[in-house]
C-alpha positions in Angstrom: 64.9 -66.3 -195.1 63.2 -67.3 -191.7 60.1 -65.4 -190.3 62.4 -64.6 -187.2 65.2 -63.3 -189.1 62.8 -61.1 -191.6 61.2 -59.7 -188.0 65.0 -59.0 -186.9 65.7 -57.0 -190.1 62.3 -55.3 -190.0 62.5 -54.3 -186.2 65.9 -54.0 -185.1 68.5 -53.5 -188.1 69.2 -50.1 -189.6 68.9 -50.6 -193.4 71.1 -48.9 -196.3 69.4 -48.2 -199.5 70.4 -46.5 -202.6 67.1 -43.9 -202.8 66.2 -40.8 -204.4 66.1 -38.0 -201.8 62.5 -37.5 -202.1 61.7 -40.9 -201.3 64.0 -40.9 -198.7 62.4 -38.2 -197.1 59.1 -39.9 -197.4 60.4 -43.1 -195.7 61.9 -40.8 -192.7 58.0 -39.3 -192.4 57.0 -42.7 -192.2 59.2 -43.7 -189.4 58.0 -40.6 -187.4 54.3 -42.1 -187.7 52.3 -39.0 -188.8 48.7 -39.1 -187.9 47.5 -36.9 -191.0 49.2 -35.9 -194.3 48.0 -33.5 -196.6 49.1 -33.7 -200.3 49.0 -31.3 -203.3 51.5 -31.7 -206.1 54.0 -29.3 -207.3 57.3 -29.9 -208.9 59.8 -30.6 -207.8 58.4 -32.2 -204.4 55.7 -34.2 -205.8 57.9 -37.6 -205.6 57.5 -37.2 -201.7 54.0 -37.3 -201.6 53.7 -39.9 -204.4 56.1 -42.2 -202.6 54.0 -41.7 -199.3 51.0 -42.6 -201.3 52.6 -45.8 -202.5 53.8 -46.6 -198.7 50.3 -45.9 -197.6 48.7 -48.1 -200.6 51.0 -51.0 -199.6 50.0 -51.1 -196.0 53.3 -49.7 -194.6 52.2 -46.4 -193.8 49.2 -46.0 -191.2 48.3 -42.5 -191.7 45.3 -40.5 -192.9 46.2 -39.0 -196.4 44.3 -36.1 -197.6 44.3 -35.1 -201.1 43.4 -31.3 -201.2 42.7 -28.8 -203.9 45.5 -26.5 -203.2 48.5 -25.7 -201.2 46.5 -23.2 -199.0 44.2 -26.2 -198.3 47.3 -28.4 -197.7 48.7 -26.1 -194.8 45.2 -25.5 -193.4 44.3 -29.1 -193.3 47.7 -29.9 -191.3 46.8 -27.0 -189.3 43.3 -28.1 -188.4 44.5 -31.6 -187.7 47.2 -30.5 -185.3 44.7 -28.6 -183.4 43.4 -32.0 -182.4 46.6 -33.4 -181.2 47.5 -35.1 -184.3 51.2 -35.3 -185.8 51.4 -34.0 -189.3 53.2 -33.7 -192.4 52.9 -32.0 -195.8 55.3 -30.8 -198.5 55.5 -28.0 -201.1 57.6 -25.9 -203.3 57.9 -22.3 -204.6 54.5 -20.8 -205.6 53.0 -23.6 -203.4 54.8 -21.9 -200.6 53.8 -18.5 -201.6 50.1 -19.5 -201.8 50.4 -21.0 -198.1 51.8 -17.9 -197.0 48.7 -16.7 -195.2 48.3 -19.7 -193.2 52.1 -20.0 -192.3 51.8 -17.3 -190.0 48.7 -18.7 -188.5 50.3 -22.1 -187.8 53.2 -20.5 -186.3 51.1 -18.2 -184.0 48.8 -20.8 -182.7 52.1 -22.9 -182.1 51.3 -26.2 -183.8 54.3 -28.2 -184.4 53.7 -29.1 -187.9 56.7 -30.5 -190.1 56.8 -29.6 -193.7 59.4 -30.6 -196.4 60.0 -27.8 -198.9 61.9 -28.8 -202.3 63.6 -25.3 -202.9 62.5 -23.9 -206.4 62.6 -20.3 -207.8 59.8 -18.3 -207.5 58.2 -17.2 -210.7 58.3 -15.1 -212.8 59.4 -15.8 -215.3 58.3 -19.4 -214.9 61.2 -21.7 -213.6 61.0 -25.0 -211.9 64.4 -25.2 -210.8 66.4 -24.5 -207.6 67.1 -21.5 -205.8 66.3 -20.5 -202.2 63.8 -17.7 -202.8 60.8 -19.7 -201.8 61.8 -20.5 -198.2 63.8 -17.5 -197.5 60.9 -15.2 -198.8 59.1 -16.9 -195.6 61.8 -16.2 -193.2 59.7 -14.1 -190.9 56.8 -16.3 -190.9 57.8 -17.9 -187.5 58.8 -21.3 -189.0 62.1 -23.0 -187.9 64.1 -23.4 -191.2 66.7 -26.3 -191.6 68.5 -26.8 -194.6 70.1 -29.9 -196.1 73.3 -30.8 -197.8 72.4 -34.4 -198.8 70.0 -37.2 -198.7 71.1 -38.4 -195.4 70.8 -35.4 -193.8 67.3 -34.8 -195.0 66.4 -38.1 -193.4 68.2 -37.3 -190.2 66.7 -33.5 -190.1 63.3 -34.9 -190.7 63.2 -37.3 -187.7 64.9 -34.5 -185.6 62.1 -31.8 -186.9 59.2 -33.6 -185.2 61.3 -33.7 -181.7 62.4 -30.0 -182.0 58.8 -28.8 -183.0 57.0 -31.0 -180.3 59.4 -29.7 -177.5 57.3 -27.9 -174.8 59.9 -25.1 -174.9 59.4 -24.4 -178.5 56.2 -25.5 -180.0 56.8 -24.2 -183.4 56.7 -25.6 -187.0 59.5 -26.6 -189.0 60.5 -26.3 -192.6 63.0 -29.1 -193.7 64.6 -27.7 -197.0 66.2 -29.4 -199.8 67.4 -28.0 -203.1 65.0 -28.9 -205.8 66.3 -31.4 -208.4 70.0 -31.1 -207.5 69.1 -32.7 -204.3 65.5 -33.8 -204.2 66.0 -36.0 -207.2 69.3 -37.3 -206.7 70.0 -40.9 -205.7 72.3 -41.8 -203.0 73.4 -44.4 -200.4 71.4 -43.6 -197.2 70.9 -45.2 -193.9 67.6 -45.6 -192.2 67.4 -46.5 -188.5 65.0 -49.1 -187.3 61.6 -48.2 -186.2 62.1 -49.1 -182.5 65.0 -46.9 -182.2 62.9 -44.0 -183.7 60.1 -44.7 -181.5 62.2 -44.5 -178.4 63.7 -41.3 -179.8 60.3 -39.6 -180.9 57.7 -40.7 -178.5 54.0 -40.1 -179.5 53.0 -36.5 -179.2 50.5 -35.7 -176.6 49.9 -31.8 -176.2 48.4 -30.6 -173.0 45.9 -28.4 -175.0 43.9 -29.6 -177.9 40.4 -29.5 -179.4 38.1 -31.8 -177.5 34.3 -31.5 -177.6 34.5 -32.8 -174.1 36.6 -30.1 -173.0 35.8 -27.1 -175.1 38.7 -24.6 -175.8 39.0 -21.5 -178.0 42.2 -21.6 -180.4 43.3 -18.5 -182.5 41.0 -16.1 -181.1 41.2 -12.3 -181.8 44.0 -10.5 -180.0 43.3 -6.9 -179.4 46.2 -4.3 -179.1 46.5 -4.8 -175.1 47.7 -8.5 -176.0 48.7 -9.1 -179.6 52.3 -7.8 -178.7 52.6 -10.3 -175.8 51.7 -13.3 -178.0 54.5 -12.1 -180.4 57.0 -11.8 -177.7 56.2 -15.5 -176.7 56.9 -16.5 -180.2 60.3 -14.8 -180.1 61.0 -16.4 -176.9 60.0 -19.8 -178.2 62.5 -19.3 -181.3 65.3 -18.2 -179.1 64.6 -21.6 -177.1 64.7 -23.6 -180.1 68.5 -22.8 -180.6 69.2 -24.8 -177.5 66.8 -27.4 -178.3 67.9 -27.9 -181.8 71.4 -28.8 -180.2 70.0 -31.0 -177.8 68.0 -32.9 -180.1 71.1 -33.2 -182.4 73.3 -34.3 -179.9 70.8 -37.0 -178.6 70.2 -38.3 -182.2 74.1 -38.4 -182.7 74.6 -40.5 -179.7 71.4 -42.9 -180.0 70.6 -43.2 -183.8 73.4 -41.9 -186.2 76.5 -39.9 -185.6 76.0 -36.2 -186.8 78.3 -33.4 -188.3 78.1 -30.2 -186.6 75.7 -29.1 -183.8 72.6 -28.9 -185.6 72.9 -25.3 -186.1 76.2 -24.7 -188.0 78.8 -27.0 -189.5 82.6 -26.1 -190.2 85.0 -27.5 -192.5 88.7 -26.8 -192.5 88.2 -23.6 -190.5 90.8 -23.8 -187.8 93.5 -21.9 -189.7 91.2 -20.3 -192.4 92.0 -17.0 -193.7 89.1 -17.1 -196.2 85.9 -18.2 -194.8 83.1 -19.4 -197.5 79.4 -19.5 -196.0 76.5 -21.1 -197.6 73.4 -23.2 -197.3 72.1 -26.4 -198.9 73.6 -28.7 -201.5 76.1 -26.2 -202.6 78.2 -26.9 -199.6 79.5 -30.2 -201.6 80.9 -28.1 -204.4 82.4 -25.8 -201.7 84.5 -28.5 -200.0 85.6 -29.5 -203.3 86.6 -25.9 -204.1 88.3 -25.6 -200.7 90.5 -28.6 -201.0 91.8 -27.3 -204.4 92.4 -23.9 -203.0 94.4 -25.4 -200.1 96.5 -27.3 -202.4 97.3 -23.7 -204.2 98.2 -22.4 -200.8 95.0 -20.4 -200.0 93.8 -21.1 -196.5 90.1 -21.4 -197.2 87.2 -23.0 -195.1 83.7 -23.2 -195.0 80.8 -22.4 -192.5 77.8 -24.3 -193.3 74.5 -22.7 -192.1 72.2 -25.6 -191.5 69.6 -23.6 -189.3 68.5 -20.4 -190.9 65.7 -19.9 -188.6 66.3 -19.2 -185.7 69.6 -17.6 -186.8 72.4 -18.8 -184.7 74.2 -15.5 -184.3 76.7 -16.6 -181.4 77.9 -19.6 -183.4 78.3 -17.6 -186.7 80.0 -14.6 -184.6 82.5 -17.2 -183.3 83.1 -18.8 -186.5 84.0 -15.4 -188.4 86.1 -14.1 -185.8 89.6 -15.1 -187.1 89.1 -15.2 -191.0 90.3 -11.9 -192.7 87.8 -12.5 -195.7 84.2 -13.5 -195.7 82.3 -14.6 -198.8 78.8 -15.7 -198.7 77.2 -17.5 -201.3 73.4 -16.7 -201.8 70.9 -18.6 -203.7 68.2 -15.9 -203.0 68.5 -12.3 -203.6 66.7 -9.5 -201.6 65.8 -7.3 -204.7 67.0 -3.8 -203.7 69.7 -4.9 -201.5 72.0 -8.0 -201.5 71.7 -11.7 -200.9 69.2 -12.8 -198.1 72.0 -14.6 -196.2 74.6 -12.1 -197.0 72.3 -9.4 -195.2 72.4 -11.6 -192.3 76.0 -12.3 -192.2 77.1 -8.8 -192.7 75.1 -7.6 -189.8 77.1 -9.6 -187.4 80.6 -8.5 -188.8 82.7 -5.7 -187.7 83.7 -3.0 -190.3 87.4 -4.2 -190.5 86.4 -7.5 -192.4 86.7 -8.0 -196.1 83.3 -8.9 -197.2 81.9 -10.1 -200.5 78.2 -11.4 -201.2 78.1 -13.7 -204.2 74.6 -14.3 -206.0 74.8 -17.7 -207.5 72.9 -20.6 -208.8 69.4 -18.7 -209.2 66.9 -20.5 -211.0 68.9 -23.8 -211.3 71.9 -22.3 -212.8 75.0 -24.7 -211.9 77.0 -23.9 -208.8 80.2 -24.7 -210.2 83.6 -25.4 -208.6 85.6 -23.2 -210.7 83.2 -20.4 -210.0 83.8 -20.5 -206.2 87.4 -20.7 -206.9 87.5 -17.6 -209.3 85.5 -15.6 -206.6 88.0 -16.4 -203.9 90.9 -15.5 -206.1 89.5 -12.5 -207.4 90.8 -8.9 -206.8 87.6 -7.2 -207.4 86.7 -4.9 -204.6 82.7 -5.1 -205.4 80.8 -6.1 -202.4 78.0 -7.7 -204.4 79.0 -10.1 -207.2 76.6 -11.9 -209.5 78.4 -15.1 -210.4 78.5 -16.9 -213.7 75.9 -14.6 -215.4 76.6 -16.0 -218.9 76.0 -19.4 -217.8 
């Protein structure tokens, strides 16, 4: 191959590859040109940082990699780097995210647009390394935008968009890009990567108005007394509301200039135009739900799917429109708020009128399979139970 052709392929051509999702996320991060990446291993996200290290060692990634001593240090490192105006990245899972919990609130309240991949994993105990959403949904009130991915391609696209969303001047909030541990993070699929110059045009260098500079001293993260703390929280709340519009705008721009996107960045629907039964979920289980819905349709049951892509901020208006016509709403949750129902179920139920038939299914905790037959049986069930624990016997 000629040097000219190699240059063309490298700079101007979208590239299709078969790649594990974790490695695909790392490649997407590389395209975003982060200045600082902090790394601490924890299953099942370790392949992300391992691949970033390989890219760095091969000269393909020009970033400062920091190997830290804990997840608490990992999030603290990107916080400090962001204060200096650096674009940053880190990743974690489960207990690692729990160890970061203290700093999650600080990153958000200091309005630092960090991006973090979370390979969703059940929180111990008992010790479990497989998927559910208890880790990220347990951090839902920390002030981070949370975007959940169904596929490897969506993980690539969402990672690139996450920086543009986070760095928007009307938002300036950190973003979690959530992928299901093992059932997505370790799955190899055909994915498409946009060429570098296209991403550069979509995502210009971040240049914050205020940053730490010895020549222009500022104070960041000062104490807030009772006469001001509430005002800071209101600013964060407003930024979250602003993010709803920005996420849609960024998704639309990405769809037009880089790769066509399904949905609007907040939600996505499947076979809902005449649906009488609406299934709602997040993450990789949506693929199984699609197969189940197609089979239910063949049996004469008008089922459809509402996929929640953006869990924080919660897209209330879009959800209210989507649940308006179906008679029955079934929410599938991979996280349970112990003492109540599923986390997503709680949020969805708060938006429904009392006339809707509602069911909340706890499914797939700790990596238990989310099976097509389980979804079909729930839809066909005549049980009046509002909360159902699905496939308890494995």
